Backbone bond lengths (Angstrom), bond angles and torsions (degrees), N, CA, C in turn:
res aa  C-N    CA-C-N  psi(-1)  N-CA   C-N-CA  omega(-1)  CA-C   N-CA-C  phi
1 M - - - 1.464 - - 1.523 110.87 -
2 F 1.341 115.12 -38.03 1.460 119.22 -179.97 1.521 111.04 -62.41
3 E 1.336 117.45 -48.98 1.464 120.77 -175.73 1.524 111.83 -63.83
4 V 1.326 116.83 -42.65 1.464 120.17 179.86 1.521 110.34 -60.22
5 T 1.334 115.99 -48.87 1.463 120.29 -178.97 1.521 111.60 -66.63
6 E 1.330 116.56 -38.58 1.464 121.38 179.46 1.527 110.85 -61.74
7 Y 1.323 117.34 -45.19 1.468 120.60 -177.88 1.525 111.67 -68.69
8 I 1.326 116.26 -36.46 1.464 119.28 175.76 1.523 109.77 -61.50
9 G 1.331 115.96 -44.09 1.457 120.53 178.97 1.519 112.91 -63.25
10 I 1.334 116.51 -40.70 1.468 120.82 -179.90 1.521 110.80 -63.63
11 I 1.322 116.82 -44.63 1.466 120.59 178.37 1.527 110.66 -60.83
12 A 1.325 115.58 -48.62 1.460 120.47 -176.38 1.525 112.03 -64.41
13 F 1.331 116.92 -45.12 1.462 119.65 -178.98 1.524 112.36 -74.15
14 S 1.326 118.06 -23.49 1.467 120.21 172.87 1.526 109.60 -62.72
15 I 1.326 115.70 -41.60 1.465 120.99 179.65 1.527 110.53 -65.72
16 S 1.330 117.04 -48.87 1.466 119.35 -177.69 1.529 111.12 -67.15
17 G 1.346 117.37 -36.68 1.463 120.33 177.20 1.513 111.70 -63.52
18 F 1.327 116.25 -36.66 1.470 121.31 177.32 1.523 110.21 -63.63
19 F 1.319 117.54 -44.64 1.457 121.18 -178.52 1.524 111.63 -65.37
20 V 1.335 116.90 -38.22 1.468 120.19 177.68 1.523 109.87 -63.64
21 A 1.329 117.01 -41.78 1.464 121.19 178.99 1.524 111.28 -63.41
22 V 1.327 116.51 -40.97 1.468 121.09 178.69 1.525 110.42 -63.51
23 R 1.329 115.62 -43.70 1.459 119.71 178.83 1.524 111.59 -60.33
24 S 1.329 116.08 -35.98 1.471 120.90 -178.39 1.520 112.65 -85.24
25 R 1.344 116.75 1.37 1.467 123.19 177.55 1.536 112.01 56.71
26 L 1.334 115.97 46.32 1.458 121.17 178.01 1.522 110.30 -80.63
27 D 1.347 116.39 155.87 1.462 119.76 175.37 1.532 108.79 -78.61
28 F 1.332 116.45 -176.05 1.466 119.95 -174.50 1.524 112.11 -59.07
29 L 1.334 117.05 -43.01 1.458 120.21 178.95 1.525 110.72 -64.00
30 G 1.325 116.09 -40.29 1.456 120.39 178.28 1.518 111.87 -62.54
31 V 1.327 115.74 -41.15 1.465 120.74 177.50 1.525 109.93 -61.91
32 L 1.323 115.82 -45.32 1.466 121.00 -179.60 1.523 111.35 -59.38
33 I 1.328 116.14 -45.58 1.467 120.55 -179.91 1.531 110.61 -65.99
34 S 1.327 116.99 -42.38 1.459 121.16 179.43 1.523 111.31 -60.31
35 V 1.325 115.58 -44.81 1.468 120.30 -178.81 1.529 110.79 -66.01
36 F 1.337 116.43 -45.56 1.464 119.76 -179.28 1.531 111.66 -64.22
37 L 1.325 117.51 -43.94 1.458 120.24 -179.73 1.519 111.41 -63.69
38 T 1.326 116.60 -44.98 1.458 120.53 -178.11 1.522 111.31 -63.99
39 A 1.334 116.23 -43.85 1.461 120.61 -174.26 1.527 113.40 -80.37
40 L 1.328 117.12 -32.89 1.466 119.49 -170.97 1.528 114.27 -118.30
41 G 1.325 117.11 -17.78 1.464 120.42 -174.70 1.513 114.45 -59.54
42 G 1.325 117.07 -46.43 1.460 120.78 -178.38 1.520 112.21 -62.88
43 G 1.331 116.43 -40.93 1.461 120.58 179.15 1.520 112.49 -65.81
44 I 1.336 115.98 -37.33 1.468 119.78 178.46 1.525 110.13 -65.62
45 I 1.338 116.61 -44.94 1.469 120.44 178.39 1.530 109.95 -61.30
46 R 1.317 116.97 -43.76 1.476 122.20 179.15 1.522 111.77 -55.84
47 D 1.327 115.42 -49.85 1.462 119.41 -176.00 1.528 112.00 -68.09
48 V 1.332 116.67 -36.41 1.467 120.08 178.00 1.529 110.06 -63.93
49 I 1.326 117.00 -40.35 1.462 121.15 -178.55 1.530 111.48 -60.26
50 V 1.338 116.63 -40.52 1.470 119.41 -177.54 1.526 112.21 -92.69
51 G 1.343 116.99 8.92 1.452 120.44 174.48 1.509 115.19 76.40
52 R 1.342 116.38 27.67 1.462 121.24 177.36 1.520 110.05 -106.00
53 T 1.332 116.15 150.00 1.464 118.86 169.62 1.526 106.97 -66.79
54 P 1.340 118.73 125.49 1.472 120.46 -177.32 1.525 112.62 -48.89
55 Y 1.322 115.11 134.66 1.464 122.36 -179.72 1.524 110.89 -53.64
56 T 1.321 115.72 -38.77 1.460 121.46 -178.90 1.524 112.47 -63.41
57 F 1.338 117.22 -27.26 1.464 121.51 -178.65 1.526 112.69 -86.30
58 L 1.325 116.59 -7.34 1.466 120.80 -178.96 1.524 112.87 -108.76
59 H 1.319 116.46 -17.81 1.462 121.13 -176.67 1.527 109.58 -129.45
60 N 1.313 116.67 141.80 1.464 121.74 -179.31 1.529 112.96 -82.80
61 T 1.329 116.40 -21.65 1.463 120.06 -174.13 1.522 114.08 -56.72
62 P 1.356 119.92 -45.57 1.473 118.75 -179.60 1.524 113.77 -55.54
63 A 1.336 116.96 -47.53 1.466 119.70 -179.43 1.522 111.03 -65.30
64 L 1.327 117.43 -38.56 1.458 120.75 178.71 1.524 111.22 -64.15
65 I 1.324 116.19 -38.03 1.463 120.32 178.09 1.526 110.06 -63.89
66 V 1.328 116.25 -46.65 1.465 121.32 -178.67 1.527 110.97 -59.32
67 I 1.314 116.75 -48.83 1.461 121.22 -178.94 1.519 110.99 -64.41
68 S 1.326 116.57 -41.71 1.470 120.84 -179.56 1.521 111.52 -63.07
69 V 1.325 116.46 -44.36 1.461 120.45 179.68 1.526 110.43 -62.87
70 M 1.337 116.85 -44.44 1.452 120.81 -178.72 1.526 111.11 -63.11
71 V 1.327 117.10 -45.15 1.460 121.06 179.36 1.527 110.45 -62.54
72 L 1.327 116.63 -42.13 1.461 120.77 179.80 1.529 111.19 -62.00
73 L 1.310 116.76 -43.93 1.469 120.36 179.90 1.523 111.58 -65.04
74 I 1.332 116.05 -36.30 1.472 119.69 177.70 1.524 110.18 -68.30
75 L 1.333 117.04 -42.96 1.467 120.98 179.12 1.527 111.20 -62.85
76 L 1.332 116.01 -33.29 1.467 120.12 178.16 1.525 112.05 -83.62
77 K 1.353 115.53 2.87 1.465 123.31 175.06 1.532 113.51 62.68
78 F 1.336 116.87 31.26 1.453 119.49 176.38 1.527 111.19 -66.74
79 H 1.332 117.08 -23.94 1.457 120.03 -178.94 1.526 112.41 -72.18
80 K 1.326 117.53 -9.46 1.462 120.89 -179.60 1.522 112.09 -102.91
81 K 1.324 116.92 4.44 1.457 119.63 -177.66 1.530 109.93 -96.61
82 E 1.305 115.57 139.20 1.457 120.70 -177.06 1.533 111.00 -82.61
83 S 1.328 115.33 146.69 1.467 123.13 174.45 1.521 113.28 52.28
84 I 1.320 116.55 34.29 1.460 119.91 -176.99 1.517 111.87 -65.66
85 E 1.352 117.26 -24.46 1.458 119.18 -176.41 1.525 112.46 -68.13
86 N 1.329 117.91 -16.22 1.458 120.67 179.94 1.525 112.69 -96.49
87 R 1.306 117.11 1.06 1.458 120.04 -176.99 1.520 110.94 -87.53
88 P 1.334 116.69 159.99 1.465 120.96 -176.49 1.529 114.94 -53.46
89 L 1.333 118.42 -36.37 1.460 119.98 -178.18 1.519 111.21 -60.30
90 F 1.334 116.68 -40.60 1.460 119.57 178.82 1.523 110.66 -66.39
91 I 1.321 117.67 -46.63 1.460 121.72 -177.59 1.524 110.87 -62.35
92 V 1.323 116.43 -44.81 1.471 120.27 -178.64 1.525 110.90 -67.26
93 S 1.335 117.28 -45.96 1.459 119.95 -178.56 1.529 110.90 -64.17
94 D 1.318 116.92 -41.49 1.456 120.04 179.43 1.526 110.89 -66.03
95 S 1.322 117.35 -38.28 1.464 121.44 178.40 1.521 110.82 -65.95
96 I 1.320 116.78 -42.99 1.467 120.98 178.90 1.528 110.47 -63.39
97 G 1.327 116.34 -43.35 1.457 119.91 178.14 1.518 111.89 -61.99
98 L 1.324 116.36 -43.81 1.463 121.46 -179.90 1.528 111.15 -58.42
99 I 1.325 116.43 -48.65 1.468 120.30 -176.46 1.524 110.84 -71.26
100 S 1.326 117.21 -40.66 1.470 120.44 179.78 1.523 111.18 -59.29
101 F 1.324 116.43 -47.28 1.462 119.67 -178.12 1.523 112.16 -73.72
102 S 1.325 117.58 -27.19 1.470 119.79 173.15 1.531 109.39 -62.50
103 I 1.316 115.78 -41.67 1.468 120.56 -179.98 1.525 110.90 -68.01
104 T 1.335 117.59 -46.49 1.472 118.81 -178.80 1.529 110.97 -65.15
105 G 1.324 116.95 -37.20 1.464 119.81 176.95 1.512 111.32 -61.97
106 A 1.339 116.06 -43.19 1.469 120.39 178.63 1.530 111.05 -65.17
107 L 1.323 117.81 -40.59 1.462 121.27 -179.68 1.530 111.45 -64.28
108 I 1.329 116.67 -43.07 1.469 120.23 178.55 1.524 110.22 -65.50
109 A 1.322 117.40 -39.66 1.465 120.96 178.48 1.522 111.05 -62.98
110 I 1.322 116.60 -42.45 1.464 121.03 178.94 1.528 110.06 -65.61
111 E 1.342 116.29 -43.19 1.461 120.93 178.03 1.528 110.87 -60.84
112 S 1.330 116.64 -32.67 1.463 122.18 -179.97 1.525 111.84 -85.70
113 Q 1.341 115.90 4.91 1.465 123.38 176.47 1.537 112.85 62.59
114 L 1.328 116.14 37.22 1.455 120.31 175.12 1.530 109.92 -81.33
115 N 1.337 115.75 157.19 1.464 119.33 177.79 1.521 110.17 -82.03
116 L 1.337 116.62 -172.78 1.463 120.23 -176.56 1.522 111.80 -59.14
117 T 1.335 116.71 -41.49 1.463 119.99 178.83 1.528 110.71 -60.13
118 G 1.325 116.13 -42.98 1.458 120.94 179.27 1.515 112.17 -64.98
119 V 1.326 116.57 -39.27 1.468 120.99 179.02 1.524 110.50 -63.78
120 L 1.326 116.09 -46.42 1.471 120.14 179.94 1.528 111.04 -63.23
121 A 1.333 115.95 -44.60 1.465 120.05 -177.39 1.521 111.61 -66.00
122 L 1.335 116.41 -44.61 1.463 119.26 -176.91 1.526 111.30 -69.14
123 A 1.326 116.79 -38.05 1.464 120.30 177.71 1.526 110.32 -64.46
124 F 1.327 116.40 -41.97 1.465 120.89 -179.94 1.523 111.02 -63.47
125 V 1.331 116.03 -46.31 1.463 120.60 -179.93 1.528 111.11 -63.03
126 T 1.319 116.63 -41.46 1.462 120.45 179.28 1.519 111.18 -62.85
127 A 1.329 115.81 -41.10 1.465 120.99 -175.41 1.521 112.97 -73.81
128 V 1.335 117.77 -37.02 1.467 119.31 -172.23 1.528 113.88 -118.35
129 G 1.334 117.66 -8.13 1.466 120.45 -176.04 1.515 113.83 -59.45
130 G 1.331 116.80 -44.98 1.460 120.56 -179.96 1.517 112.22 -65.11
131 G 1.328 116.11 -41.78 1.456 120.81 -179.84 1.518 112.12 -66.10
132 I 1.343 116.65 -39.65 1.464 120.12 177.94 1.524 110.42 -63.83
133 T 1.332 116.19 -45.23 1.466 120.44 179.09 1.524 110.89 -59.63
134 R 1.334 116.18 -44.59 1.471 121.20 178.74 1.522 111.32 -60.40
135 D 1.323 117.14 -47.48 1.460 120.76 -176.56 1.524 111.83 -66.14
136 V 1.331 116.69 -37.55 1.471 119.60 178.03 1.524 109.99 -63.19
137 I 1.330 117.13 -41.59 1.463 121.31 -178.57 1.528 111.86 -65.41
138 I 1.335 116.46 -37.06 1.468 118.66 -179.62 1.531 111.42 -92.80
139 N 1.339 115.79 13.02 1.466 122.59 172.50 1.528 112.78 63.47
140 E 1.337 116.38 47.79 1.459 121.89 175.70 1.524 109.17 -123.63
141 V 1.330 115.95 155.00 1.458 119.64 171.27 1.526 107.11 -67.01
142 P 1.336 118.73 125.50 1.468 120.51 -177.44 1.520 112.90 -50.22
143 F 1.326 115.06 136.02 1.458 123.32 -176.55 1.527 111.49 -52.44
144 V 1.328 116.51 -39.30 1.464 121.30 -175.18 1.523 111.70 -64.88
145 F 1.343 118.05 -23.75 1.451 121.67 -176.90 1.522 113.56 -88.83
146 K 1.321 117.41 -6.89 1.464 118.15 -175.33 1.514 113.96 -129.52
147 T 1.319 118.03 5.47 1.464 119.32 177.55 1.520 109.42 -124.76
148 G 1.302 116.69 132.26 1.447 122.22 -173.34 1.515 115.20 -63.42
149 F 1.305 114.25 140.89 1.459 123.20 171.27 1.524 114.12 64.95
150 Y 1.320 118.93 13.17 1.464 120.78 -178.46 1.529 110.31 -71.93
151 G 1.314 115.94 -63.77 1.458 119.39 178.38 1.515 112.26 -66.88
152 T 1.330 116.53 -31.15 1.466 120.85 179.95 1.519 111.39 -61.98
153 V 1.314 116.59 -40.33 1.467 120.50 178.75 1.526 110.52 -64.35
154 A 1.335 116.49 -39.83 1.466 120.26 178.47 1.524 110.60 -60.20
155 L 1.326 116.84 -42.35 1.464 121.19 178.97 1.524 111.22 -67.18
156 L 1.328 117.03 -40.31 1.462 121.31 179.33 1.526 110.88 -62.77
157 V 1.325 116.57 -44.90 1.463 121.34 -179.99 1.527 110.71 -62.64
158 S 1.323 117.09 -44.70 1.465 119.89 -179.65 1.527 111.03 -65.29
159 L 1.315 117.26 -34.99 1.464 120.51 176.29 1.527 110.88 -63.47
160 L 1.329 116.94 -42.71 1.456 120.92 178.24 1.531 111.62 -62.53
161 V 1.336 116.07 -41.41 1.472 120.17 178.18 1.535 110.02 -63.02
162 Y 1.332 116.29 -41.37 1.465 120.07 179.42 1.531 110.99 -63.56
163 L 1.328 116.45 -42.35 1.462 120.17 178.58 1.525 110.93 -64.28
164 L 1.316 117.52 -38.48 1.468 120.62 175.88 1.523 110.40 -62.38
165 H 1.335 116.04 -39.93 1.463 120.41 178.61 1.527 110.80 -63.13
166 I 1.323 117.00 -43.82 1.468 121.46 179.73 1.529 110.64 -59.89
167 Q 1.326 115.90 -37.28 1.467 121.19 -179.69 1.530 112.53 -88.02
168 E 1.337 116.58 3.86 1.467 122.80 -178.20 1.530 111.26 54.80
169 M 1.334 114.91 46.75 1.462 121.06 -177.17 1.530 112.48 -120.62
170 V 1.333 117.53 16.61 1.457 120.04 179.60 1.523 109.95 -73.67
171 S 1.335 116.72 122.42 1.461 122.60 179.04 1.519 108.65 -157.97
172 Y 1.317 116.34 173.72 1.465 119.45 177.36 1.526 110.47 -58.40
173 V 1.322 116.43 -40.11 1.463 120.15 -176.65 1.519 111.32 -67.40
174 T 1.339 117.05 -49.73 1.464 119.61 -177.19 1.533 111.49 -67.18
175 L 1.326 117.01 -39.07 1.462 119.35 177.20 1.524 111.11 -68.02
176 G 1.329 116.10 -33.92 1.461 119.85 175.94 1.521 111.26 -62.80
177 I 1.324 115.93 -39.44 1.463 120.40 178.29 1.525 110.48 -65.99
178 V 1.344 116.39 -44.47 1.462 121.02 178.25 1.534 110.05 -61.26
179 F 1.323 115.80 -42.54 1.465 121.32 178.58 1.526 110.55 -58.92
180 F 1.312 117.11 -48.89 1.458 122.21 -178.74 1.527 111.13 -62.03
181 I 1.337 116.18 -45.69 1.466 120.56 179.80 1.528 110.32 -61.95
182 G 1.332 116.35 -44.54 1.455 120.72 -178.43 1.516 112.61 -62.21
183 V 1.328 116.65 -46.06 1.471 120.61 179.47 1.529 110.44 -62.68
184 C 1.320 116.82 -43.08 1.469 120.39 179.92 1.523 111.20 -62.21
185 I 1.337 116.77 -44.13 1.464 120.05 -179.96 1.524 110.53 -61.86
186 R 1.338 116.14 -44.00 1.465 119.81 -178.42 1.529 111.26 -63.85
187 I 1.336 117.50 -44.57 1.462 120.76 -179.07 1.526 110.77 -66.29
188 I 1.340 116.28 -43.77 1.465 119.89 178.50 1.518 110.32 -63.10
189 A 1.343 116.88 -42.34 1.465 120.97 179.86 1.520 110.92 -60.87
190 Y 1.336 116.42 -38.01 1.466 120.25 -179.62 1.523 110.94 -66.33
191 Y 1.320 116.31 -50.36 1.463 119.38 -174.88 1.536 112.73 -76.65
192 R 1.343 116.98 -26.11 1.465 119.61 175.38 1.533 111.31 -87.71
193 K 1.351 114.56 -4.20 1.460 120.96 179.28 1.522 112.42 60.35
194 W 1.342 116.49 38.69 1.450 119.18 173.44 1.520 108.56 -66.42
195 S 1.307 116.68 145.48 1.461 119.13 -179.98 1.508 111.35 -156.49
196 I 1.321 115.21 158.80 1.452 121.32 171.96 1.527 106.35 -83.63
197 P 1.342 117.90 139.10 1.473 119.89 -179.07 1.530 111.34 -53.10
198 L 1.334 116.25 138.23 1.455 120.95 178.95 1.520 110.31 -69.52
199 A 1.329 114.81 147.54 1.478 119.65 179.14 1.522 109.81 -72.41
Protein backbone atom coordinates (compact mmCIF):
# COMPACT_ATOMS: atom_id res chain seq x y z
CA MET A 1 0.00 0.00 0.00
CA PHE A 2 2.87 2.33 0.81
CA GLU A 3 4.62 1.89 -2.54
CA VAL A 4 1.46 2.33 -4.60
CA THR A 5 0.51 5.52 -2.78
CA GLU A 6 4.09 6.80 -2.81
CA TYR A 7 4.43 6.40 -6.59
CA ILE A 8 1.08 8.06 -7.22
CA GLY A 9 2.24 11.00 -5.11
CA ILE A 10 5.59 11.22 -6.90
CA ILE A 11 3.93 11.31 -10.32
CA ALA A 12 1.39 13.91 -9.25
CA PHE A 13 3.87 16.19 -7.49
CA SER A 14 6.33 15.90 -10.39
CA ILE A 15 3.64 17.44 -12.59
CA SER A 16 2.77 20.24 -10.16
CA GLY A 17 6.46 20.96 -9.48
CA PHE A 18 7.03 21.29 -13.22
CA PHE A 19 4.19 23.79 -13.56
CA VAL A 20 5.49 25.89 -10.66
CA ALA A 21 8.93 25.99 -12.29
CA VAL A 22 7.41 27.05 -15.62
CA ARG A 23 5.44 29.80 -13.93
CA SER A 24 8.63 31.07 -12.29
CA ARG A 25 10.45 30.99 -15.67
CA LEU A 26 13.29 28.80 -14.39
CA ASP A 27 15.95 27.37 -16.71
CA PHE A 28 16.32 23.62 -17.28
CA LEU A 29 18.35 23.07 -14.11
CA GLY A 30 15.84 25.10 -12.12
CA VAL A 31 12.99 23.01 -13.50
CA LEU A 32 14.84 19.82 -12.60
CA ILE A 33 15.45 20.98 -9.03
CA SER A 34 11.85 22.18 -8.64
CA VAL A 35 10.46 18.87 -9.84
CA PHE A 36 12.79 16.78 -7.68
CA LEU A 37 12.16 18.84 -4.54
CA THR A 38 8.39 18.83 -4.98
CA ALA A 39 8.16 15.11 -5.74
CA LEU A 40 10.80 13.72 -3.39
CA GLY A 41 11.60 16.36 -0.77
CA GLY A 42 8.74 15.60 1.61
CA GLY A 43 9.45 11.87 1.58
CA ILE A 44 13.14 12.43 2.30
CA ILE A 45 12.32 14.69 5.26
CA ARG A 46 9.79 12.11 6.53
CA ASP A 47 12.25 9.25 6.45
CA VAL A 48 15.03 11.27 8.10
CA ILE A 49 12.68 12.22 10.95
CA VAL A 50 11.90 8.58 11.77
CA GLY A 51 15.52 7.50 11.36
CA ARG A 52 15.14 5.61 8.08
CA THR A 53 17.36 5.77 5.03
CA PRO A 54 15.20 7.80 2.59
CA TYR A 55 13.20 5.54 0.27
CA THR A 56 14.41 7.60 -2.68
CA PHE A 57 18.04 6.75 -1.83
CA LEU A 58 17.38 3.00 -1.79
CA HIS A 59 15.25 2.61 -4.91
CA ASN A 60 15.78 3.91 -8.45
CA THR A 61 12.09 4.02 -9.36
CA PRO A 62 11.28 7.42 -7.75
CA ALA A 63 14.02 9.26 -9.66
CA LEU A 64 13.11 7.47 -12.90
CA ILE A 65 9.48 8.50 -12.46
CA VAL A 66 10.44 12.14 -11.87
CA ILE A 67 12.70 12.30 -14.92
CA SER A 68 10.17 10.49 -17.12
CA VAL A 69 7.34 12.82 -16.14
CA MET A 70 9.48 15.91 -16.74
CA VAL A 71 10.66 14.70 -20.15
CA LEU A 72 7.09 13.81 -21.14
CA LEU A 73 5.79 17.24 -20.17
CA ILE A 74 8.58 18.92 -22.13
CA LEU A 75 7.88 16.76 -25.20
CA LEU A 76 4.21 17.71 -24.95
CA LYS A 77 5.36 21.36 -24.83
CA PHE A 78 3.60 22.14 -21.55
CA HIS A 79 6.50 24.46 -20.72
CA LYS A 80 5.40 26.79 -23.54
CA LYS A 81 1.83 27.23 -22.34
CA GLU A 82 0.84 30.34 -20.45
CA SER A 83 -0.80 30.30 -17.00
CA ILE A 84 -0.71 26.52 -16.88
CA GLU A 85 -0.59 26.55 -13.08
CA ASN A 86 -4.23 27.69 -12.96
CA ARG A 87 -5.53 24.95 -15.21
CA PRO A 88 -7.33 21.81 -14.00
CA LEU A 89 -4.34 19.52 -14.62
CA PHE A 90 -2.24 21.44 -12.12
CA ILE A 91 -4.99 21.55 -9.48
CA VAL A 92 -5.82 17.85 -9.84
CA SER A 93 -2.19 16.69 -9.88
CA ASP A 94 -1.30 18.84 -6.88
CA SER A 95 -4.36 17.58 -4.98
CA ILE A 96 -3.51 13.95 -5.75
CA GLY A 97 0.08 14.47 -4.64
CA LEU A 98 -1.02 16.16 -1.42
CA ILE A 99 -3.39 13.34 -0.44
CA SER A 100 -1.04 10.54 -1.53
CA PHE A 101 1.84 11.86 0.56
CA SER A 102 -0.46 12.57 3.51
CA ILE A 103 -1.38 8.89 3.47
CA THR A 104 2.21 7.62 3.11
CA GLY A 105 3.36 9.94 5.89
CA ALA A 106 0.62 8.61 8.17
CA LEU A 107 1.45 4.99 7.29
CA ILE A 108 5.16 5.46 8.05
CA ALA A 109 4.30 7.19 11.33
CA ILE A 110 2.02 4.33 12.34
CA GLU A 111 4.67 1.78 11.34
CA SER A 112 7.14 3.71 13.52
CA GLN A 113 4.64 3.48 16.40
CA LEU A 114 4.16 7.23 16.74
CA ASN A 115 1.14 8.64 18.57
CA LEU A 116 -1.58 10.79 17.01
CA THR A 117 0.55 13.93 17.22
CA GLY A 118 3.39 12.14 15.45
CA VAL A 119 1.07 10.82 12.74
CA LEU A 120 -0.35 14.27 12.04
CA ALA A 121 3.07 15.92 12.04
CA LEU A 122 4.75 13.34 9.83
CA ALA A 123 1.87 13.28 7.34
CA PHE A 124 1.91 17.08 7.14
CA VAL A 125 5.67 17.23 6.61
CA THR A 126 5.52 14.53 3.95
CA ALA A 127 2.71 16.29 2.09
CA VAL A 128 4.05 19.85 2.14
CA GLY A 129 7.76 19.60 3.03
CA GLY A 130 8.98 19.34 -0.56
CA GLY A 131 6.77 22.17 -1.75
CA ILE A 132 7.88 24.47 1.07
CA THR A 133 11.54 23.75 0.34
CA ARG A 134 10.98 24.44 -3.37
CA ASP A 135 9.15 27.72 -2.75
CA VAL A 136 11.78 28.98 -0.32
CA ILE A 137 14.53 28.29 -2.88
CA ILE A 138 12.70 30.17 -5.63
CA ASN A 139 11.94 33.02 -3.20
CA GLU A 140 8.16 32.62 -2.97
CA VAL A 141 5.79 32.48 -0.02
CA PRO A 142 5.18 28.72 0.41
CA PHE A 143 2.02 27.57 -1.35
CA VAL A 144 0.69 25.92 1.82
CA PHE A 145 0.66 29.28 3.65
CA LYS A 146 -1.43 31.16 1.12
CA THR A 147 -4.02 28.75 -0.24
CA GLY A 148 -7.04 27.68 1.76
CA PHE A 149 -7.52 24.23 3.18
CA TYR A 150 -4.24 22.89 1.74
CA GLY A 151 -2.48 21.86 4.92
CA THR A 152 -5.82 21.33 6.65
CA VAL A 153 -6.76 18.60 4.19
CA ALA A 154 -3.43 16.86 4.82
CA LEU A 155 -4.14 16.83 8.56
CA LEU A 156 -7.71 15.60 8.02
CA VAL A 157 -6.54 12.73 5.80
CA SER A 158 -3.86 11.65 8.28
CA LEU A 159 -6.41 11.73 11.09
CA LEU A 160 -8.71 9.43 9.10
CA VAL A 161 -5.83 7.01 8.44
CA TYR A 162 -4.99 7.00 12.16
CA LEU A 163 -8.61 6.26 13.08
CA LEU A 164 -8.67 3.40 10.57
CA HIS A 165 -5.51 2.05 12.18
CA ILE A 166 -7.07 2.21 15.66
CA GLN A 167 -10.06 0.24 14.35
CA GLU A 168 -7.74 -2.18 12.49
CA MET A 169 -9.44 -1.27 9.22
CA VAL A 170 -6.46 -0.19 7.10
CA SER A 171 -6.71 -1.81 3.65
CA TYR A 172 -6.55 -0.93 -0.03
CA VAL A 173 -10.29 -0.32 -0.01
CA THR A 174 -10.43 1.94 3.05
CA LEU A 175 -7.35 3.90 2.01
CA GLY A 176 -8.82 4.23 -1.47
CA ILE A 177 -11.94 5.75 0.05
CA VAL A 178 -9.87 8.16 2.17
CA PHE A 179 -7.84 9.07 -0.92
CA PHE A 180 -10.97 9.81 -2.96
CA ILE A 181 -12.56 11.86 -0.17
CA GLY A 182 -9.37 13.84 0.37
CA VAL A 183 -8.89 14.69 -3.30
CA CYS A 184 -12.53 15.73 -3.65
CA ILE A 185 -12.36 17.98 -0.58
CA ARG A 186 -9.17 19.64 -1.82
CA ILE A 187 -10.53 20.27 -5.33
CA ILE A 188 -13.87 21.55 -4.02
CA ALA A 189 -12.07 23.77 -1.49
CA TYR A 190 -9.95 25.25 -4.28
CA TYR A 191 -12.80 26.05 -6.63
CA ARG A 192 -15.17 27.18 -3.85
CA LYS A 193 -12.30 29.24 -2.43
CA TRP A 194 -12.65 27.80 1.06
CA SER A 195 -10.02 29.20 3.37
CA ILE A 196 -8.89 29.52 6.94
CA PRO A 197 -9.41 33.10 8.22
CA LEU A 198 -6.34 35.27 7.68
CA ALA A 199 -4.36 36.30 10.75
